[in-house]
mmCIF file of the N, C-alpha and C atoms, coordinates in Angstrom:
data_MODEL
# 
_entry.id   MODEL 
# 
loop_
_atom_site.group_PDB 
_atom_site.id 
_atom_site.type_symbol 
_atom_site.label_atom_id 
_atom_site.label_alt_id 
_atom_site.label_comp_id 
_atom_site.label_asym_id 
_atom_site.label_entity_id 
_atom_site.label_seq_id 
_atom_site.pdbx_PDB_ins_code 
_atom_site.Cartn_x 
_atom_site.Cartn_y 
_atom_site.Cartn_z 
_atom_site.occupancy 
_atom_site.B_iso_or_equiv 
_atom_site.pdbx_formal_charge 
_atom_site.auth_seq_id 
_atom_site.auth_comp_id 
_atom_site.auth_asym_id 
_atom_site.auth_atom_id 
_atom_site.pdbx_PDB_model_num 
ATOM 1   N N  . MET A 1 1  ? -35.511 -0.051 -126.881 1.00 0.00 ? 1  MET A N  1 
ATOM 2   C CA . MET A 1 1  ? -34.180 -0.214 -126.337 1.00 0.00 ? 1  MET A CA 1 
ATOM 3   C C  . MET A 1 1  ? -33.434 1.131  -126.295 1.00 0.00 ? 1  MET A C  1 
ATOM 4   N N  . ARG A 1 2  ? -33.559 1.901  -127.382 1.00 0.00 ? 2  ARG A N  1 
ATOM 5   C CA . ARG A 1 2  ? -32.898 3.208  -127.407 1.00 0.00 ? 2  ARG A CA 1 
ATOM 6   C C  . ARG A 1 2  ? -33.466 4.132  -126.346 1.00 0.00 ? 2  ARG A C  1 
ATOM 7   N N  . GLY A 1 3  ? -34.726 4.024  -126.086 1.00 0.00 ? 3  GLY A N  1 
ATOM 8   C CA . GLY A 1 3  ? -35.373 4.850  -125.067 1.00 0.00 ? 3  GLY A CA 1 
ATOM 9   C C  . GLY A 1 3  ? -34.818 4.551  -123.677 1.00 0.00 ? 3  GLY A C  1 
ATOM 10  N N  . ILE A 1 4  ? -34.576 3.272  -123.415 1.00 0.00 ? 4  ILE A N  1 
ATOM 11  C CA . ILE A 1 4  ? -34.031 2.868  -122.112 1.00 0.00 ? 4  ILE A CA 1 
ATOM 12  C C  . ILE A 1 4  ? -32.599 3.392  -121.964 1.00 0.00 ? 4  ILE A C  1 
ATOM 13  N N  . LEU A 1 5  ? -31.795 3.267  -123.031 1.00 0.00 ? 5  LEU A N  1 
ATOM 14  C CA . LEU A 1 5  ? -30.418 3.770  -122.985 1.00 0.00 ? 5  LEU A CA 1 
ATOM 15  C C  . LEU A 1 5  ? -30.386 5.287  -122.812 1.00 0.00 ? 5  LEU A C  1 
ATOM 16  N N  . ALA A 1 6  ? -31.271 5.981  -123.493 1.00 0.00 ? 6  ALA A N  1 
ATOM 17  C CA . ALA A 1 6  ? -31.339 7.441  -123.362 1.00 0.00 ? 6  ALA A CA 1 
ATOM 18  C C  . ALA A 1 6  ? -31.738 7.815  -121.940 1.00 0.00 ? 6  ALA A C  1 
ATOM 19  N N  . PHE A 1 7  ? -32.685 7.076  -121.369 1.00 0.00 ? 7  PHE A N  1 
ATOM 20  C CA . PHE A 1 7  ? -33.119 7.338  -120.001 1.00 0.00 ? 7  PHE A CA 1 
ATOM 21  C C  . PHE A 1 7  ? -31.967 7.104  -119.012 1.00 0.00 ? 7  PHE A C  1 
ATOM 22  N N  . ILE A 1 8  ? -31.215 6.034  -119.217 1.00 0.00 ? 8  ILE A N  1 
ATOM 23  C CA . ILE A 1 8  ? -30.075 5.725  -118.341 1.00 0.00 ? 8  ILE A CA 1 
ATOM 24  C C  . ILE A 1 8  ? -29.014 6.814  -118.466 1.00 0.00 ? 8  ILE A C  1 
ATOM 25  N N  . LYS A 1 9  ? -28.745 7.252  -119.695 1.00 0.00 ? 9  LYS A N  1 
ATOM 26  C CA . LYS A 1 9  ? -27.768 8.326  -119.905 1.00 0.00 ? 9  LYS A CA 1 
ATOM 27  C C  . LYS A 1 9  ? -28.209 9.610  -119.203 1.00 0.00 ? 9  LYS A C  1 
ATOM 28  N N  . ILE A 1 10 ? -29.474 9.950  -119.335 1.00 0.00 ? 10 ILE A N  1 
ATOM 29  C CA . ILE A 1 10 ? -29.996 11.160 -118.696 1.00 0.00 ? 10 ILE A CA 1 
ATOM 30  C C  . ILE A 1 10 ? -29.910 11.035 -117.175 1.00 0.00 ? 10 ILE A C  1 
ATOM 31  N N  . ALA A 1 11 ? -30.255 9.866  -116.658 1.00 0.00 ? 11 ALA A N  1 
ATOM 32  C CA . ALA A 1 11 ? -30.193 9.648  -115.207 1.00 0.00 ? 11 ALA A CA 1 
ATOM 33  C C  . ALA A 1 11 ? -28.748 9.772  -114.706 1.00 0.00 ? 11 ALA A C  1 
ATOM 34  N N  . LEU A 1 12 ? -27.802 9.222  -115.457 1.00 0.00 ? 12 LEU A N  1 
ATOM 35  C CA . LEU A 1 12 ? -26.391 9.339  -115.073 1.00 0.00 ? 12 LEU A CA 1 
ATOM 36  C C  . LEU A 1 12 ? -25.927 10.794 -115.116 1.00 0.00 ? 12 LEU A C  1 
ATOM 37  N N  . LEU A 1 13 ? -26.334 11.512 -116.139 1.00 0.00 ? 13 LEU A N  1 
ATOM 38  C CA . LEU A 1 13 ? -25.952 12.917 -116.249 1.00 0.00 ? 13 LEU A CA 1 
ATOM 39  C C  . LEU A 1 13 ? -26.554 13.750 -115.113 1.00 0.00 ? 13 LEU A C  1 
ATOM 40  N N  . VAL A 1 14 ? -27.791 13.466 -114.761 1.00 0.00 ? 14 VAL A N  1 
ATOM 41  C CA . VAL A 1 14 ? -28.427 14.181 -113.656 1.00 0.00 ? 14 VAL A CA 1 
ATOM 42  C C  . VAL A 1 14 ? -27.683 13.898 -112.354 1.00 0.00 ? 14 VAL A C  1 
ATOM 43  N N  . ASN A 1 15 ? -27.333 12.626 -112.125 1.00 0.00 ? 15 ASN A N  1 
ATOM 44  C CA . ASN A 1 15 ? -26.575 12.282 -110.918 1.00 0.00 ? 15 ASN A CA 1 
ATOM 45  C C  . ASN A 1 15 ? -25.215 12.969 -110.910 1.00 0.00 ? 15 ASN A C  1 
ATOM 46  N N  . LEU A 1 16 ? -24.555 13.002 -112.062 1.00 0.00 ? 16 LEU A N  1 
ATOM 47  C CA . LEU A 1 16 ? -23.263 13.673 -112.166 1.00 0.00 ? 16 LEU A CA 1 
ATOM 48  C C  . LEU A 1 16 ? -23.413 15.170 -111.892 1.00 0.00 ? 16 LEU A C  1 
ATOM 49  N N  . LEU A 1 17 ? -24.461 15.766 -112.402 1.00 0.00 ? 17 LEU A N  1 
ATOM 50  C CA . LEU A 1 17 ? -24.724 17.185 -112.179 1.00 0.00 ? 17 LEU A CA 1 
ATOM 51  C C  . LEU A 1 17 ? -24.969 17.472 -110.695 1.00 0.00 ? 17 LEU A C  1 
ATOM 52  N N  . ILE A 1 18 ? -25.751 16.633 -110.050 1.00 0.00 ? 18 ILE A N  1 
ATOM 53  C CA . ILE A 1 18 ? -26.011 16.809 -108.610 1.00 0.00 ? 18 ILE A CA 1 
ATOM 54  C C  . ILE A 1 18 ? -24.723 16.646 -107.810 1.00 0.00 ? 18 ILE A C  1 
ATOM 55  N N  . PHE A 1 19 ? -23.923 15.631 -108.144 1.00 0.00 ? 19 PHE A N  1 
ATOM 56  C CA . PHE A 1 19 ? -22.654 15.404 -107.458 1.00 0.00 ? 19 PHE A CA 1 
ATOM 57  C C  . PHE A 1 19 ? -21.731 16.611 -107.624 1.00 0.00 ? 19 PHE A C  1 
ATOM 58  N N  . THR A 1 20 ? -21.652 17.122 -108.845 1.00 0.00 ? 20 THR A N  1 
ATOM 59  C CA . THR A 1 20 ? -20.792 18.270 -109.131 1.00 0.00 ? 20 THR A CA 1 
ATOM 60  C C  . THR A 1 20 ? -21.280 19.504 -108.375 1.00 0.00 ? 20 THR A C  1 
ATOM 61  N N  . LYS A 1 21 ? -22.604 19.695 -108.346 1.00 0.00 ? 21 LYS A N  1 
ATOM 62  C CA . LYS A 1 21 ? -23.167 20.840 -107.624 1.00 0.00 ? 21 LYS A CA 1 
ATOM 63  C C  . LYS A 1 21 ? -22.811 20.764 -106.137 1.00 0.00 ? 21 LYS A C  1 
ATOM 64  N N  . ASN A 1 22 ? -22.920 19.596 -105.539 1.00 0.00 ? 22 ASN A N  1 
ATOM 65  C CA . ASN A 1 22 ? -22.590 19.419 -104.126 1.00 0.00 ? 22 ASN A CA 1 
ATOM 66  C C  . ASN A 1 22 ? -21.096 19.611 -103.871 1.00 0.00 ? 22 ASN A C  1 
ATOM 67  N N  . ALA A 1 23 ? -20.271 19.137 -104.787 1.00 0.00 ? 23 ALA A N  1 
ATOM 68  C CA . ALA A 1 23 ? -18.824 19.303 -104.640 1.00 0.00 ? 23 ALA A CA 1 
ATOM 69  C C  . ALA A 1 23 ? -18.455 20.784 -104.706 1.00 0.00 ? 23 ALA A C  1 
ATOM 70  N N  . VAL A 1 24 ? -19.062 21.522 -105.617 1.00 0.00 ? 24 VAL A N  1 
ATOM 71  C CA . VAL A 1 24 ? -18.794 22.959 -105.735 1.00 0.00 ? 24 VAL A CA 1 
ATOM 72  C C  . VAL A 1 24 ? -19.259 23.684 -104.482 1.00 0.00 ? 24 VAL A C  1 
ATOM 73  N N  . LYS A 1 25 ? -20.426 23.305 -103.945 1.00 0.00 ? 25 LYS A N  1 
ATOM 74  C CA . LYS A 1 25 ? -20.926 23.921 -102.719 1.00 0.00 ? 25 LYS A CA 1 
ATOM 75  C C  . LYS A 1 25 ? -19.958 23.665 -101.569 1.00 0.00 ? 25 LYS A C  1 
ATOM 76  N N  . ASP A 1 26 ? -19.475 22.439 -101.434 1.00 0.00 ? 26 ASP A N  1 
ATOM 77  C CA . ASP A 1 26 ? -18.511 22.126 -100.370 1.00 0.00 ? 26 ASP A CA 1 
ATOM 78  C C  . ASP A 1 26 ? -17.231 22.931 -100.526 1.00 0.00 ? 26 ASP A C  1 
ATOM 79  N N  . LEU A 1 27 ? -16.744 23.062 -101.751 1.00 0.00 ? 27 LEU A N  1 
ATOM 80  C CA . LEU A 1 27 ? -15.527 23.845 -101.997 1.00 0.00 ? 27 LEU A CA 1 
ATOM 81  C C  . LEU A 1 27 ? -15.744 25.321 -101.701 1.00 0.00 ? 27 LEU A C  1 
ATOM 82  N N  . ASN A 1 28 ? -16.913 25.838 -102.027 1.00 0.00 ? 28 ASN A N  1 
ATOM 83  C CA . ASN A 1 28 ? -17.223 27.235 -101.714 1.00 0.00 ? 28 ASN A CA 1 
ATOM 84  C C  . ASN A 1 28 ? -17.291 27.458 -100.203 1.00 0.00 ? 28 ASN A C  1 
ATOM 85  N N  . ASP A 1 29 ? -17.862 26.492 -99.478  1.00 0.00 ? 29 ASP A N  1 
ATOM 86  C CA . ASP A 1 29 ? -17.890 26.594 -98.014  1.00 0.00 ? 29 ASP A CA 1 
ATOM 87  C C  . ASP A 1 29 ? -16.480 26.589 -97.453  1.00 0.00 ? 29 ASP A C  1 
ATOM 88  N N  . THR A 1 30 ? -15.630 25.707 -97.968  1.00 0.00 ? 30 THR A N  1 
ATOM 89  C CA . THR A 1 30 ? -14.242 25.637 -97.523  1.00 0.00 ? 30 THR A CA 1 
ATOM 90  C C  . THR A 1 30 ? -13.524 26.951 -97.825  1.00 0.00 ? 30 THR A C  1 
ATOM 91  N N  . LEU A 1 31 ? -13.716 27.481 -99.005  1.00 0.00 ? 31 LEU A N  1 
ATOM 92  C CA . LEU A 1 31 ? -13.102 28.757 -99.383  1.00 0.00 ? 31 LEU A CA 1 
ATOM 93  C C  . LEU A 1 31 ? -13.572 29.879 -98.470  1.00 0.00 ? 31 LEU A C  1 
ATOM 94  N N  . SER A 1 32 ? -14.847 29.897 -98.150  1.00 0.00 ? 32 SER A N  1 
ATOM 95  C CA . SER A 1 32 ? -15.385 30.917 -97.250  1.00 0.00 ? 32 SER A CA 1 
ATOM 96  C C  . SER A 1 32 ? -14.738 30.816 -95.870  1.00 0.00 ? 32 SER A C  1 
ATOM 97  N N  . ASN A 1 33 ? -14.576 29.599 -95.371  1.00 0.00 ? 33 ASN A N  1 
ATOM 98  C CA . ASN A 1 33 ? -13.926 29.402 -94.068  1.00 0.00 ? 33 ASN A CA 1 
ATOM 99  C C  . ASN A 1 33 ? -12.475 29.860 -94.103  1.00 0.00 ? 33 ASN A C  1 
ATOM 100 N N  . ILE A 1 34 ? -11.786 29.551 -95.167  1.00 0.00 ? 34 ILE A N  1 
ATOM 101 C CA . ILE A 1 34 ? -10.381 29.954 -95.303  1.00 0.00 ? 34 ILE A CA 1 
ATOM 102 C C  . ILE A 1 34 ? -10.271 31.479 -95.360  1.00 0.00 ? 34 ILE A C  1 
ATOM 103 N N  . ASN A 1 35 ? -11.142 32.118 -96.122  1.00 0.00 ? 35 ASN A N  1 
ATOM 104 C CA . ASN A 1 35 ? -11.119 33.582 -96.214  1.00 0.00 ? 35 ASN A CA 1 
ATOM 105 C C  . ASN A 1 35 ? -11.419 34.223 -94.865  1.00 0.00 ? 35 ASN A C  1 
ATOM 106 N N  . SER A 1 36 ? -12.336 33.630 -94.122  1.00 0.00 ? 36 SER A N  1 
ATOM 107 C CA . SER A 1 36 ? -12.648 34.138 -92.784  1.00 0.00 ? 36 SER A CA 1 
ATOM 108 C C  . SER A 1 36 ? -11.437 34.016 -91.870  1.00 0.00 ? 36 SER A C  1 
ATOM 109 N N  . THR A 1 37 ? -10.747 32.890 -91.932  1.00 0.00 ? 37 THR A N  1 
ATOM 110 C CA . THR A 1 37 ? -9.550  32.681 -91.123  1.00 0.00 ? 37 THR A CA 1 
ATOM 111 C C  . THR A 1 37 ? -8.462  33.670 -91.509  1.00 0.00 ? 37 THR A C  1 
ATOM 112 N N  . ILE A 1 38 ? -8.298  33.924 -92.787  1.00 0.00 ? 38 ILE A N  1 
ATOM 113 C CA . ILE A 1 38 ? -7.300  34.888 -93.258  1.00 0.00 ? 38 ILE A CA 1 
ATOM 114 C C  . ILE A 1 38 ? -7.603  36.271 -92.696  1.00 0.00 ? 38 ILE A C  1 
ATOM 115 N N  . GLU A 1 39 ? -8.860  36.687 -92.715  1.00 0.00 ? 39 GLU A N  1 
ATOM 116 C CA . GLU A 1 39 ? -9.235  37.999 -92.179  1.00 0.00 ? 39 GLU A CA 1 
ATOM 117 C C  . GLU A 1 39 ? -8.945  38.082 -90.686  1.00 0.00 ? 39 GLU A C  1 
ATOM 118 N N  . LYS A 1 40 ? -9.245  37.015 -89.952  1.00 0.00 ? 40 LYS A N  1 
ATOM 119 C CA . LYS A 1 40 ? -8.958  37.005 -88.513  1.00 0.00 ? 40 LYS A CA 1 
ATOM 120 C C  . LYS A 1 40 ? -7.458  37.127 -88.265  1.00 0.00 ? 40 LYS A C  1 
ATOM 121 N N  . GLU A 1 41 ? -6.661  36.413 -89.045  1.00 0.00 ? 41 GLU A N  1 
ATOM 122 C CA . GLU A 1 41 ? -5.208  36.470 -88.884  1.00 0.00 ? 41 GLU A CA 1 
ATOM 123 C C  . GLU A 1 41 ? -4.659  37.845 -89.259  1.00 0.00 ? 41 GLU A C  1 
ATOM 124 N N  . LYS A 1 42 ? -5.237  38.483 -90.271  1.00 0.00 ? 42 LYS A N  1 
ATOM 125 C CA . LYS A 1 42 ? -4.815  39.848 -90.637  1.00 0.00 ? 42 LYS A CA 1 
ATOM 126 C C  . LYS A 1 42 ? -5.100  40.808 -89.485  1.00 0.00 ? 42 LYS A C  1 
ATOM 127 N N  . ASN A 1 43 ? -6.276  40.663 -88.860  1.00 0.00 ? 43 ASN A N  1 
ATOM 128 C CA . ASN A 1 43 ? -6.620  41.524 -87.733  1.00 0.00 ? 43 ASN A CA 1 
ATOM 129 C C  . ASN A 1 43 ? -5.673  41.288 -86.557  1.00 0.00 ? 43 ASN A C  1 
ATOM 130 N N  . LYS A 1 44 ? -5.319  40.025 -86.302  1.00 0.00 ? 44 LYS A N  1 
ATOM 131 C CA . LYS A 1 44 ? -4.359  39.720 -85.239  1.00 0.00 ? 44 LYS A CA 1 
ATOM 132 C C  . LYS A 1 44 ? -3.008  40.359 -85.545  1.00 0.00 ? 44 LYS A C  1 
ATOM 133 N N  . LEU A 1 45 ? -2.589  40.289 -86.794  1.00 0.00 ? 45 LEU A N  1 
ATOM 134 C CA . LEU A 1 45 ? -1.311  40.860 -87.195  1.00 0.00 ? 45 LEU A CA 1 
ATOM 135 C C  . LEU A 1 45 ? -1.290  42.377 -86.987  1.00 0.00 ? 45 LEU A C  1 
ATOM 136 N N  . ILE A 1 46 ? -2.363  43.037 -87.334  1.00 0.00 ? 46 ILE A N  1 
ATOM 137 C CA . ILE A 1 46 ? -2.464  44.482 -87.128  1.00 0.00 ? 46 ILE A CA 1 
ATOM 138 C C  . ILE A 1 46 ? -2.349  44.801 -85.639  1.00 0.00 ? 46 ILE A C  1 
ATOM 139 N N  . SER A 1 47 ? -3.062  44.032 -84.824  1.00 0.00 ? 47 SER A N  1 
ATOM 140 C CA . SER A 1 47 ? -3.026  44.242 -83.382  1.00 0.00 ? 47 SER A CA 1 
ATOM 141 C C  . SER A 1 47 ? -1.628  43.990 -82.818  1.00 0.00 ? 47 SER A C  1 
ATOM 142 N N  . LEU A 1 48 ? -0.985  42.917 -83.256  1.00 0.00 ? 48 LEU A N  1 
ATOM 143 C CA . LEU A 1 48 ? 0.357   42.598 -82.764  1.00 0.00 ? 48 LEU A CA 1 
ATOM 144 C C  . LEU A 1 48 ? 1.382   43.638 -83.203  1.00 0.00 ? 48 LEU A C  1 
ATOM 145 N N  . ASN A 1 49 ? 1.252   44.164 -84.413  1.00 0.00 ? 49 ASN A N  1 
ATOM 146 C CA . ASN A 1 49 ? 2.165   45.219 -84.863  1.00 0.00 ? 49 ASN A CA 1 
ATOM 147 C C  . ASN A 1 49 ? 1.992   46.488 -84.036  1.00 0.00 ? 49 ASN A C  1 
ATOM 148 N N  . ALA A 1 50 ? 0.744   46.817 -83.694  1.00 0.00 ? 50 ALA A N  1 
ATOM 149 C CA . ALA A 1 50 ? 0.506   47.992 -82.851  1.00 0.00 ? 50 ALA A CA 1 
ATOM 150 C C  . ALA A 1 50 ? 1.101   47.769 -81.460  1.00 0.00 ? 50 ALA A C  1 
ATOM 151 N N  . GLU A 1 51 ? 0.933   46.569 -80.927  1.00 0.00 ? 51 GLU A N  1 
ATOM 152 C CA . GLU A 1 51 ? 1.492   46.259 -79.607  1.00 0.00 ? 51 GLU A CA 1 
ATOM 153 C C  . GLU A 1 51 ? 3.020   46.306 -79.633  1.00 0.00 ? 51 GLU A C  1 
ATOM 154 N N  . LEU A 1 52 ? 3.617   45.768 -80.689  1.00 0.00 ? 52 LEU A N  1 
ATOM 155 C CA . LEU A 1 52 ? 5.077   45.803 -80.817  1.00 0.00 ? 52 LEU A CA 1 
ATOM 156 C C  . LEU A 1 52 ? 5.576   47.238 -80.902  1.00 0.00 ? 52 LEU A C  1 
ATOM 157 N N  . SER A 1 53 ? 4.862   48.057 -81.636  1.00 0.00 ? 53 SER A N  1 
ATOM 158 C CA . SER A 1 53 ? 5.243   49.465 -81.761  1.00 0.00 ? 53 SER A CA 1 
ATOM 159 C C  . SER A 1 53 ? 5.226   50.144 -80.395  1.00 0.00 ? 53 SER A C  1 
ATOM 160 N N  . TYR A 1 54 ? 4.213   49.865 -79.595  1.00 0.00 ? 54 TYR A N  1 
ATOM 161 C CA . TYR A 1 54 ? 4.126   50.456 -78.259  1.00 0.00 ? 54 TYR A CA 1 
ATOM 162 C C  . TYR A 1 54 ? 5.235   49.917 -77.350  1.00 0.00 ? 54 TYR A C  1 
ATOM 163 N N  . LEU A 1 55 ? 5.425   48.601 -77.361  1.00 0.00 ? 55 LEU A N  1 
ATOM 164 C CA . LEU A 1 55 ? 6.388   47.988 -76.449  1.00 0.00 ? 55 LEU A CA 1 
ATOM 165 C C  . LEU A 1 55 ? 7.836   48.354 -76.771  1.00 0.00 ? 55 LEU A C  1 
ATOM 166 N N  . SER A 1 56 ? 8.120   48.678 -78.019  1.00 0.00 ? 56 SER A N  1 
ATOM 167 C CA . SER A 1 56 ? 9.507   48.944 -78.394  1.00 0.00 ? 56 SER A CA 1 
ATOM 168 C C  . SER A 1 56 ? 9.850   50.438 -78.458  1.00 0.00 ? 56 SER A C  1 
ATOM 169 N N  . LYS A 1 57 ? 8.994   51.281 -77.918  1.00 0.00 ? 57 LYS A N  1 
ATOM 170 C CA . LYS A 1 57 ? 9.313   52.720 -77.882  1.00 0.00 ? 57 LYS A CA 1 
ATOM 171 C C  . LYS A 1 57 ? 10.540  52.941 -77.002  1.00 0.00 ? 57 LYS A C  1 
ATOM 172 N N  . PRO A 1 58 ? 11.528  53.656 -77.510  1.00 0.00 ? 58 PRO A N  1 
ATOM 173 C CA . PRO A 1 58 ? 12.757  53.876 -76.738  1.00 0.00 ? 58 PRO A CA 1 
ATOM 174 C C  . PRO A 1 58 ? 12.507  54.521 -75.373  1.00 0.00 ? 58 PRO A C  1 
ATOM 175 N N  . GLY A 1 59 ? 11.606  55.481 -75.302  1.00 0.00 ? 59 GLY A N  1 
ATOM 176 C CA . GLY A 1 59 ? 11.321  56.139 -74.025  1.00 0.00 ? 59 GLY A CA 1 
ATOM 177 C C  . GLY A 1 59 ? 10.764  55.167 -72.993  1.00 0.00 ? 59 GLY A C  1 
ATOM 178 N N  . ARG A 1 60 ? 9.893   54.300 -73.431  1.00 0.00 ? 60 ARG A N  1 
ATOM 179 C CA . ARG A 1 60 ? 9.310   53.294 -72.536  1.00 0.00 ? 60 ARG A CA 1 
ATOM 180 C C  . ARG A 1 60 ? 10.380  52.332 -72.045  1.00 0.00 ? 60 ARG A C  1 
ATOM 181 N N  . ILE A 1 61 ? 11.243  51.900 -72.945  1.00 0.00 ? 61 ILE A N  1 
ATOM 182 C CA . ILE A 1 61 ? 12.311  50.975 -72.571  1.00 0.00 ? 61 ILE A CA 1 
ATOM 183 C C  . ILE A 1 61 ? 13.266  51.639 -71.589  1.00 0.00 ? 61 ILE A C  1 
ATOM 184 N N  . GLU A 1 62 ? 13.545  52.918 -71.797  1.00 0.00 ? 62 GLU A N  1 
ATOM 185 C CA . GLU A 1 62 ? 14.440  53.639 -70.889  1.00 0.00 ? 62 GLU A CA 1 
ATOM 186 C C  . GLU A 1 62 ? 13.841  53.710 -69.486  1.00 0.00 ? 62 GLU A C  1 
ATOM 187 N N  . VAL A 1 63 ? 12.559  54.035 -69.392  1.00 0.00 ? 63 VAL A N  1 
ATOM 188 C CA . VAL A 1 63 ? 11.901  54.112 -68.085  1.00 0.00 ? 63 VAL A CA 1 
ATOM 189 C C  . VAL A 1 63 ? 11.934  52.755 -67.387  1.00 0.00 ? 63 VAL A C  1 
ATOM 190 N N  . LEU A 1 64 ? 11.638  51.698 -68.132  1.00 0.00 ? 64 LEU A N  1 
ATOM 191 C CA . LEU A 1 64 ? 11.636  50.361 -67.535  1.00 0.00 ? 64 LEU A CA 1 
ATOM 192 C C  . LEU A 1 64 ? 13.030  49.910 -67.125  1.00 0.00 ? 64 LEU A C  1 
ATOM 193 N N  . SER A 1 65 ? 14.036  50.271 -67.923  1.00 0.00 ? 65 SER A N  1 
ATOM 194 C CA . SER A 1 65 ? 15.401  49.878 -67.576  1.00 0.00 ? 65 SER A CA 1 
ATOM 195 C C  . SER A 1 65 ? 15.869  50.582 -66.304  1.00 0.00 ? 65 SER A C  1 
ATOM 196 N N  . LYS A 1 66 ? 15.468  51.824 -66.117  1.00 0.00 ? 66 LYS A N  1 
ATOM 197 C CA . LYS A 1 66 ? 15.822  52.540 -64.888  1.00 0.00 ? 66 LYS A CA 1 
ATOM 198 C C  . LYS A 1 66 ? 15.059  51.965 -63.694  1.00 0.00 ? 66 LYS A C  1 
ATOM 199 N N  . LYS A 1 67 ? 13.802  51.639 -63.908  1.00 0.00 ? 67 LYS A N  1 
ATOM 200 C CA . LYS A 1 67 ? 12.954  51.169 -62.810  1.00 0.00 ? 67 LYS A CA 1 
ATOM 201 C C  . LYS A 1 67 ? 13.343  49.762 -62.351  1.00 0.00 ? 67 LYS A C  1 
ATOM 202 N N  . TYR A 1 68 ? 13.521  48.844 -63.284  1.00 0.00 ? 68 TYR A N  1 
ATOM 203 C CA . TYR A 1 68 ? 13.717  47.445 -62.916  1.00 0.00 ? 68 TYR A CA 1 
ATOM 204 C C  . TYR A 1 68 ? 15.181  46.986 -62.929  1.00 0.00 ? 68 TYR A C  1 
ATOM 205 N N  . LEU A 1 69 ? 16.005  47.640 -63.729  1.00 0.00 ? 69 LEU A N  1 
ATOM 206 C CA . LEU A 1 69 ? 17.394  47.205 -63.849  1.00 0.00 ? 69 LEU A CA 1 
ATOM 207 C C  . LEU A 1 69 ? 18.380  48.180 -63.210  1.00 0.00 ? 69 LEU A C  1 
ATOM 208 N N  . ASN A 1 70 ? 17.858  49.274 -62.707  1.00 0.00 ? 70 ASN A N  1 
ATOM 209 C CA . ASN A 1 70 ? 18.699  50.315 -62.113  1.00 0.00 ? 70 ASN A CA 1 
ATOM 210 C C  . ASN A 1 70 ? 19.785  50.787 -63.070  1.00 0.00 ? 70 ASN A C  1 
ATOM 211 N N  . LEU A 1 71 ? 19.457  50.835 -64.347  1.00 0.00 ? 71 LEU A N  1 
ATOM 212 C CA . LEU A 1 71 ? 20.418  51.313 -65.340  1.00 0.00 ? 71 LEU A CA 1 
ATOM 213 C C  . LEU A 1 71 ? 20.350  52.829 -65.427  1.00 0.00 ? 71 LEU A C  1 
ATOM 214 N N  . VAL A 1 72 ? 21.511  53.441 -65.459  1.00 0.00 ? 72 VAL A N  1 
ATOM 215 C CA . VAL A 1 72 ? 21.603  54.895 -65.613  1.00 0.00 ? 72 VAL A CA 1 
ATOM 216 C C  . VAL A 1 72 ? 22.696  55.183 -66.629  1.00 0.00 ? 72 VAL A C  1 
ATOM 217 N N  . TYR A 1 73 ? 22.709  56.413 -67.123  1.00 0.00 ? 73 TYR A N  1 
ATOM 218 C CA . TYR A 1 73 ? 23.760  56.792 -68.061  1.00 0.00 ? 73 TYR A CA 1 
ATOM 219 C C  . TYR A 1 73 ? 25.099  56.829 -67.322  1.00 0.00 ? 73 TYR A C  1 
ATOM 220 N N  . PRO A 1 74 ? 26.192  56.464 -67.976  1.00 0.00 ? 74 PRO A N  1 
ATOM 221 C CA . PRO A 1 74 ? 27.495  56.502 -67.300  1.00 0.00 ? 74 PRO A CA 1 
ATOM 222 C C  . PRO A 1 74 ? 27.925  57.952 -67.030  1.00 0.00 ? 74 PRO A C  1 
ATOM 223 N N  . THR A 1 75 ? 28.659  58.114 -65.953  1.00 0.00 ? 75 THR A N  1 
ATOM 224 C CA . THR A 1 75 ? 29.190  59.444 -65.632  1.00 0.00 ? 75 THR A CA 1 
ATOM 225 C C  . THR A 1 75 ? 30.510  59.632 -66.370  1.00 0.00 ? 75 THR A C  1 
ATOM 226 N N  . VAL A 1 76 ? 31.015  60.852 -66.335  1.00 0.00 ? 76 VAL A N  1 
ATOM 227 C CA . VAL A 1 76 ? 32.272  61.157 -67.021  1.00 0.00 ? 76 VAL A CA 1 
ATOM 228 C C  . VAL A 1 76 ? 33.412  60.336 -66.419  1.00 0.00 ? 76 VAL A C  1 
ATOM 229 N N  . ASP A 1 77 ? 33.372  60.107 -65.121  1.00 0.00 ? 77 ASP A N  1 
ATOM 230 C CA . ASP A 1 77 ? 34.423  59.334 -64.451  1.00 0.00 ? 77 ASP A CA 1 
ATOM 231 C C  . ASP A 1 77 ? 34.444  57.872 -64.910  1.00 0.00 ? 77 ASP A C  1 
ATOM 232 N N  . GLN A 1 78 ? 33.350  57.388 -65.379  1.00 0.00 ? 78 GLN A N  1 
ATOM 233 C CA . GLN A 1 78 ? 33.256  55.989 -65.773  1.00 0.00 ? 78 GLN A CA 1 
ATOM 234 C C  . GLN A 1 78 ? 33.699  55.759 -67.226  1.00 0.00 ? 78 GLN A C  1 
ATOM 235 N N  . ILE A 1 79 ? 33.997  56.794 -67.943  1.00 0.00 ? 79 ILE A N  1 
ATOM 236 C CA . ILE A 1 79 ? 34.339  56.686 -69.353  1.00 0.00 ? 79 ILE A CA 1 
ATOM 237 C C  . ILE A 1 79 ? 35.848  56.815 -69.526  1.00 0.00 ? 79 ILE A C  1 
ATOM 238 N N  . ASP A 1 80 ? 36.452  55.854 -70.173  1.00 0.00 ? 80 ASP A N  1 
ATOM 239 C CA . ASP A 1 80 ? 37.880  55.886 -70.514  1.00 0.00 ? 80 ASP A CA 1 
ATOM 240 C C  . ASP A 1 80 ? 38.029  56.001 -72.013  1.00 0.00 ? 80 ASP A C  1 
ATOM 241 N N  . VAL A 1 81 ? 39.081  56.691 -72.440  1.00 0.00 ? 81 VAL A N  1 
ATOM 242 C CA . VAL A 1 81 ? 39.372  56.812 -73.852  1.00 0.00 ? 81 VAL A CA 1 
ATOM 243 C C  . VAL A 1 81 ? 40.471  55.806 -74.155  1.00 0.00 ? 81 VAL A C  1 
ATOM 244 N N  . LEU A 1 82 ? 40.265  54.999 -75.138  1.00 0.00 ? 82 LEU A N  1 
ATOM 245 C CA . LEU A 1 82 ? 41.267  54.006 -75.532  1.00 0.00 ? 82 LEU A CA 1 
ATOM 246 C C  . LEU A 1 82 ? 42.078  54.543 -76.697  1.00 0.00 ? 82 LEU A C  1 
ATOM 247 N N  . ASN A 1 83 ? 43.373  54.528 -76.562  1.00 0.00 ? 83 ASN A N  1 
ATOM 248 C CA . ASN A 1 83 ? 44.262  54.940 -77.651  1.00 0.00 ? 83 ASN A CA 1 
ATOM 249 C C  . ASN A 1 83 ? 44.790  53.699 -78.364  1.00 0.00 ? 83 ASN A C  1 
ATOM 250 N N  . GLN A 1 84 ? 44.937  53.821 -79.632  1.00 0.00 ? 84 GLN A N  1 
ATOM 251 C CA . GLN A 1 84 ? 45.432  52.653 -80.388  1.00 0.00 ? 84 GLN A CA 1 
ATOM 252 C C  . GLN A 1 84 ? 46.904  52.715 -80.584  1.00 0.00 ? 84 GLN A C  1 
# 
């Protein structure tokens, strides 16, 4: 009788060990996927920051404002001094 109980205990422990091993493997796969996604997002962020830096250059904005909006610096005649 003790032999049967010991065998059942060992079988349960082996099943628990296999279940735990599979659960850890699944969690490691999930962690690997998350880390991969984080790296991709970091690379996107670097690219977007470089693009923002280029797009927000004052010289570039000035050229575009003159080209598309016909904006120019005001002349002396267009400037009034306000007295308080």
